[in-house]
C-alpha positions in Angstrom: 35.5 -40.6 23.9 32.4 -39.1 22.5 30.3 -41.6 24.4 31.9 -40.6 27.6 32.0 -36.8 26.9 29.2 -36.0 24.4 29.6 -32.2 25.2 32.9 -32.3 23.4 31.2 -32.8 20.1 32.1 -29.5 18.7 35.8 -30.2 19.0 35.3 -33.5 17.2 33.3 -31.8 14.5 36.1 -29.3 13.9 38.6 -32.2 13.6 36.3 -34.1 11.1 36.0 -31.0 9.0 39.8 -30.5 9.1 40.4 -34.0 7.6 37.6 -33.6 5.1 35.3 -36.1 6.6 32.4 -33.8 6.0 29.7 -36.4 5.9 30.5 -37.6 9.4 30.8 -34.0 10.6 27.3 -33.2 9.2 25.7 -36.3 10.8 27.2 -35.4 14.2 26.2 -31.7 13.9 22.7 -32.7 13.0 22.6 -34.9 16.1 23.7 -32.1 18.5 21.3 -29.6 16.9 18.4 -31.9 17.6 19.5 -32.7 21.1 17.5 -30.6 23.5 20.0 -31.0 26.3 23.2 -30.1 24.4 25.1 -27.0 25.7 27.8 -25.5 23.4 31.1 -25.1 25.1 31.9 -22.4 22.6 28.8 -20.4 23.7 27.0 -21.0 20.4 23.2 -20.9 20.4 21.1 -23.6 18.8 20.3 -21.1 16.1 24.0 -20.6 15.3 24.6 -24.3 15.2 21.7 -24.7 12.7 23.2 -22.0 10.6 26.6 -23.8 10.5 24.9 -27.1 9.6 23.0 -25.5 6.7 26.2 -23.9 5.4 28.0 -27.2 5.6 25.4 -29.4 3.9 24.4 -26.8 1.3 28.0 -26.1 0.1 29.1 -29.7 0.0 26.4 -31.8 -1.8 29.0 -34.1 -3.3 30.4 -35.1 0.2 27.4 -35.1 2.5 25.5 -38.2 1.5 24.0 -39.5 4.8 21.6 -36.7 5.4 18.4 -35.5 3.7 19.6 -32.0 3.1 16.2 -30.8 1.7 14.4 -32.0 4.8 17.0 -30.5 7.2 16.8 -27.0 5.7 13.0 -27.1 5.4 12.8 -28.0 9.1 14.9 -24.9 9.7 12.4 -22.9 7.8 9.7 -23.9 10.2 11.9 -23.3 13.2 13.6 -20.1 12.5 11.2 -17.7 10.8 13.6 -14.8 11.1 16.1 -16.6 8.8 13.7 -17.7 6.1 15.5 -15.8 3.3 18.9 -17.2 4.1 17.6 -20.8 4.5 15.8 -20.7 1.2 19.0 -19.5 -0.5 21.0 -22.2 1.2 18.6 -24.9 -0.2 18.8 -23.4 -3.7 22.6 -23.2 -3.4 22.6 -26.9 -2.4 20.9 -27.9 -5.7 23.0 -25.5 -7.7 26.2 -27.0 -6.4 24.8 -30.5 -7.0 24.2 -29.5 -10.7 20.4 -29.7 -10.3 19.6 -26.3 -11.8 15.9 -27.0 -12.5 15.4 -28.1 -8.9 17.2 -24.9 -7.8 14.7 -22.8 -9.9 11.8 -24.6 -8.3 13.2 -23.8 -4.9 13.6 -20.1 -5.8 10.0 -20.0 -7.3 8.6 -21.7 -4.2 10.4 -19.3 -1.9 9.3 -16.0 -3.6 5.8 -17.3 -3.5 5.8 -18.0 0.2 8.0 -15.5 2.0 6.1 -12.9 4.0 8.5 -10.1 4.6 10.1 -7.6 2.1 13.5 -8.3 3.6 13.3 -12.1 2.9 11.8 -11.4 -0.5 14.7 -9.1 -1.4 17.3 -11.6 -0.1 15.8 -14.5 -2.2 15.0 -12.5 -5.3 18.4 -11.0 -5.6 20.0 -14.5 -5.3 17.5 -15.8 -7.9 18.2 -13.0 -10.3 22.0 -13.4 -9.9 21.6 -17.2 -10.6 19.6 -16.5 -13.8 22.1 -13.8 -14.9 25.1 -16.1 -14.3 23.3 -18.9 -16.1 22.7 -16.7 -19.1 26.3 -15.3 -19.1 27.7 -18.8 -18.9 25.7 -20.0 -22.0 26.7 -16.9 -24.0 30.4 -17.4 -23.1 30.2 -21.0 -24.2 28.7 -20.0 -27.5 31.4 -17.3 -28.0 34.3 -19.6 -27.1 33.0 -22.3 -29.4 34.9 -22.3 -32.7 32.0 -23.8 -34.5 29.0 -21.8 -35.7 26.2 -22.0 -33.1 23.4 -24.4 -34.0 19.8 -23.3 -34.1 19.2 -25.4 -30.9 22.0 -23.6 -29.1 20.6 -20.2 -30.0 17.2 -21.3 -28.8 18.7 -22.3 -25.5 20.3 -18.9 -25.1 17.0 -17.2 -26.0 15.3 -19.4 -23.4 17.7 -18.3 -20.7 17.3 -14.7 -21.8 13.5 -14.9 -21.7 13.7 -16.5 -18.2 15.8 -13.6 -16.9 13.7 -10.9 -18.4 10.5 -12.6 -17.2 11.8 -12.7 -13.7 12.7 -9.0 -13.7 9.4 -8.0 -15.2 7.5 -10.1 -12.5 9.3 -8.4 -9.6 6.7 -5.7 -8.9 3.9 -8.2 -8.9 5.8 -10.7 -6.7 6.6 -7.9 -4.2 3.0 -7.0 -4.2 2.1 -10.6 -3.4 4.5 -10.5 -0.4 2.7 -7.4 1.0 -0.7 -9.0 0.5 0.5 -12.1 2.4 1.5 -9.8 5.2 -1.9 -8.2 5.3 -4.6 -9.5 2.9 -6.9 -6.7 4.0 -4.7 -4.0 2.5 -6.9 -2.3 -0.1 -4.1 -0.1 -1.4 -2.0 -3.1 -2.4 -5.0 -4.8 -4.0 -5.6 -1.7 -6.1 -1.9 -1.6 -7.0 -2.0 -5.2 -8.1 -4.9 -4.4 -10.4 -2.8 -1.6 -12.0 0.1 -4.0 -12.5 -2.2 -6.4 -14.3 -3.4 -3.7 -16.7 -4.0 -5.2 -20.2 -4.8 -8.6 -18.8 -8.6 -8.5 -18.3 -9.1 -12.1 -17.0 -6.4 -11.6 -14.4 -7.9 -8.3 -13.4 -11.3 -9.8 -12.9 -9.8 -12.7 -10.9 -7.8 -10.3 -8.7 -10.8 -8.0 -8.0 -13.0 -11.0 -7.2 -10.4 -12.3 -4.8 -10.0 -8.9 -3.3 -13.6 -8.2 -2.5 -14.0 -11.8 -1.1 -10.9 -11.5 1.0 -10.9 -8.0 2.5 -12.8 -7.8 5.8 -14.5 -4.3 6.1 -13.6 -4.2 9.8 -9.9 -4.8 9.1 -9.6 -3.0 5.8 -6.6 -0.7 5.3 -7.5 2.0 2.9 -10.8 2.8 1.2 -12.7 -0.5 0.7 -15.3 1.3 -1.5 -12.7 1.9 -4.2 -12.3 -1.9 -4.7 -16.0 -2.2 -5.5 -16.3 1.0 -7.5 -13.2 0.1 -9.6 -14.6 -3.4 -10.1 -17.8 -2.0 -11.5 -16.1 0.6 -13.6 -13.9 -2.1 -15.1 -17.0 -3.8 -16.5 -18.5 -0.5 -17.5 -15.3 0.4 -19.5 -15.6 -2.9 -21.3 -19.2 -2.2 -22.2 -20.6 -4.8 -19.8 -23.2 -2.6 -18.1 -25.3 -5.5 -16.7 -22.2 -7.0 -15.0 -21.4 -3.5 -13.6 -24.9 -3.3 -12.1 -24.4 -6.7 -10.5 -21.2 -5.5 -8.8 -22.9 -2.3 -7.6 -25.9 -4.2 -6.3 -23.5 -6.4 -4.3 -21.5 -3.4 -3.1 -24.5 -1.7 -1.6 -24.9 -4.6 0.8 -21.3 -4.5 2.1 -21.1 -3.7 5.8 -18.9 -0.7 5.5 -17.7 1.0 8.6 -18.9 4.5 7.6 -22.1 5.7 6.1 -20.2 8.0 3.8 -18.5 4.9 2.1 -21.9 3.4 1.3 -23.2 6.7 0.1 -20.3 7.1 -2.2 -20.9 3.7 -3.7 -24.6 4.6 -4.3 -23.5 7.9 -5.9 -21.1 6.1 -8.2 -23.9 3.7 -9.1 -26.2 6.6 -10.0 -23.5 8.5 -11.9 -22.8 5.4 -14.0 -26.5 5.3 -15.1 -26.3 9.0 -15.9 -23.2 8.5 -18.1 -25.3 6.2 -20.1 -28.3 8.5 -20.2 -30.5 6.3 -18.0 -32.0 9.2 -16.1 -35.1 7.4 -14.9 -33.0 4.5 -13.6 -30.8 7.0 -11.7 -33.8 8.5 -10.0 -35.1 5.1 -9.1 -31.8 4.2 -7.5 -31.9 7.4 -5.4 -35.4 6.6 -4.2 -34.2 3.2 -3.1 -31.2 4.7 -1.4 -33.2 7.4 0.5 -36.0 5.1 1.5 -36.4 5.2 5.3 -37.0 2.1 7.4 -39.7 2.1 10.0 -37.1 2.1 12.8 -35.8 5.5 13.8 -32.0 5.7 13.9 -29.3 8.2 14.4 -26.8 8.9 11.6 -23.9 8.5 14.1 -25.2 5.3 15.8 -22.5 2.8 15.1 -24.6 0.0 16.6 -26.8 0.2 13.5 -25.7 -0.9 10.1 -24.7 1.7 7.5 -27.6 0.6 5.4 -30.0 1.5 8.2 -28.5 5.0 8.5 -28.0 5.7 4.8 -31.3 7.7 4.5 -29.7 10.4 6.6 -26.7 10.9 4.3 -26.6 14.5 3.0 -24.4 13.3 0.1 -27.2 11.1 -1.2 -29.9 13.7 -0.7 -27.8 16.4 -2.4 -27.4 14.3 -5.5 -31.1 13.4 -5.4 -32.0 17.1 -5.2 -29.7 17.9 -8.2 -31.2 15.2 -10.3 -34.8 16.2 -9.5 -34.0 19.8 -10.4 -32.7 18.5 -13.7 -35.1 15.7 -14.7 -38.0 15.8 -12.2 -41.0 18.0 -11.7 -41.4 21.0 -9.4 -43.5 18.9 -7.0 -41.0 16.1 -6.8 -38.0 18.5 -6.4 -39.8 20.4 -3.6 -40.7 17.1 -1.9 -37.0 16.2 -1.8 -35.9 19.5 -0.3 -38.7 19.4 2.2 -37.7 15.9 3.2 -34.1 17.1 3.7 -35.4 19.8 6.1 -37.6 17.3 7.8 -34.7 15.0 8.5 -32.7 18.1 9.8 -29.6 17.2 7.8 -29.6 20.2 5.6 -26.5 22.4 5.2 -26.6 26.2 4.7 -25.8 25.6 1.0 -28.8 23.2 0.7 -31.1 25.9 2.2 -29.8 28.5 -0.2 -30.1 26.1 -3.2 -33.7 25.4 -2.2 -34.5 29.1 -1.9 -33.0 29.9 -5.3 -34.9 26.9 -6.9 -38.2 28.2 -5.5 -37.3 31.8 -6.7 -36.6 30.5 -10.2 -40.0 28.9 -10.2 -41.6 32.2 -9.1 -42.5 30.9 -5.7 -41.1 33.8 -3.8 -43.1 33.4 -0.5 -42.1 29.7 -0.4 -38.5 30.7 -0.9 -38.6 33.0 2.1 -40.2 30.3 4.2 -37.4 28.0 3.2 -34.8 30.6 4.3 -36.7 31.0 7.6 -36.6 27.3 8.3 -32.9 27.3 7.5 -32.3 30.2 9.9 -34.1 28.2 12.7 -31.7 25.3 12.1 -28.3 27.0 12.4 -26.5 29.3 14.8 -24.0 32.0 14.1 -21.8 32.1 12.1 -23.1 29.2 10.0 -26.4 31.1 9.5 -24.7 34.2 8.1 -24.9 33.1 4.4 -28.6 32.2 4.7 -29.4 35.6 6.3 -27.4 37.3 3.6 -29.1 35.6 0.8 -32.5 35.9 2.5 -32.3 39.7 3.0 -30.8 40.3 -0.5 -33.6 38.4 -2.1 -36.2 40.1 0.1 -35.0 43.6 -0.7 -34.7 42.8 -4.4 -38.3 41.6 -4.3 -40.0 44.2 -2.1 -37.5 47.1 -2.1 -37.8 47.6 1.6 -41.6 48.2 1.5 -42.2 45.6 4.3 -40.1 44.1 7.1 -38.4 40.8 6.5 -39.6 37.8 8.4 -38.7 36.6 11.0 -38.8 39.9 12.9 -35.8 42.3 12.6 -35.0 41.7 16.3 -33.8 38.2 15.4 -31.5 39.7 12.7 -30.1 42.2 15.2 -29.5 39.5 17.8 -27.7 37.4 15.2 -25.5 40.3 14.1 -24.6 41.1 17.8 -23.4 37.6 18.3 
């Protein structure tokens, strides 16, 4: 009858299941699932038929002998990616019912290391945890029901099951983090979270950070890529491996970051590391390297150029350079830095004021007033207000109103009117 009317297969399968001929039912179900021209009279999709087949074979390992259950379920994993969690659990359930507990554990471990969605991970992990918990409970019940005193070997077995369960629960955050990184290996936030989870395991931290900086593409990075490099270098610094930290920073400054500010931050962190170890001359050498201008003229905002080419116009770098020159350099070198900032036209009102105050402290009052005048020429109202305010205050303090401030008072009046 089946040869004449193969589309009646579902009725025959139901009959075979009703008389407990499950092996034959599974073979026929596998046949119709793989038949591209089969149309279910009950309106079931191929997906639904696959689901029923997996349920049948996984729950009856002692009766289904003619099929390779492992191969069937794994083929379903490749076909139906939206049912990955359920299919992995079906495969593990098959081995559990067959009494092959170690194989079931292998399946669970493989699945939590390969699933790519949080939903599937949760589905599989919960089943895995339940399996380990039930296994532990069963062993403990057997010990309690036994009238004899448990042997040392039996106690060790219980301890092993307990350790397995505890280890699984402790690994959950790290395993979940792995899932999120499989979803997007360019997620900087998750890489940093992984490093936090591995705290206290230096070798694993180094391996993770190495993998992270090699994996994350700056163009696809989610989060602040610079933090990966900075944290990597700081890890070595914390462990008193300063040369290794320098190696990491020297690699970091070559990374094609998307923003100049990211590269500037890496340079600043590099400099600050040297300062923390009282290497003041090395810090100044680094800043000279960072601010060195190439022969080619570029715009700070020209994304067609690399961030390394545009770095010399970063005010963050120059501000740090000016601070260090004030602290450890000479008057001439400090003045040269401030003049270069003005020449590049990247100064902020605060930089102008700092420059003026620096010159005043060195008793170069006329030079200070010239610095304020240059700053006034760079900015419009209201940004120029603080410079005007400082300039006039310093001028009156110096000369007591005996001469007019320069530029001419008419410019001040015009600024105030605006």
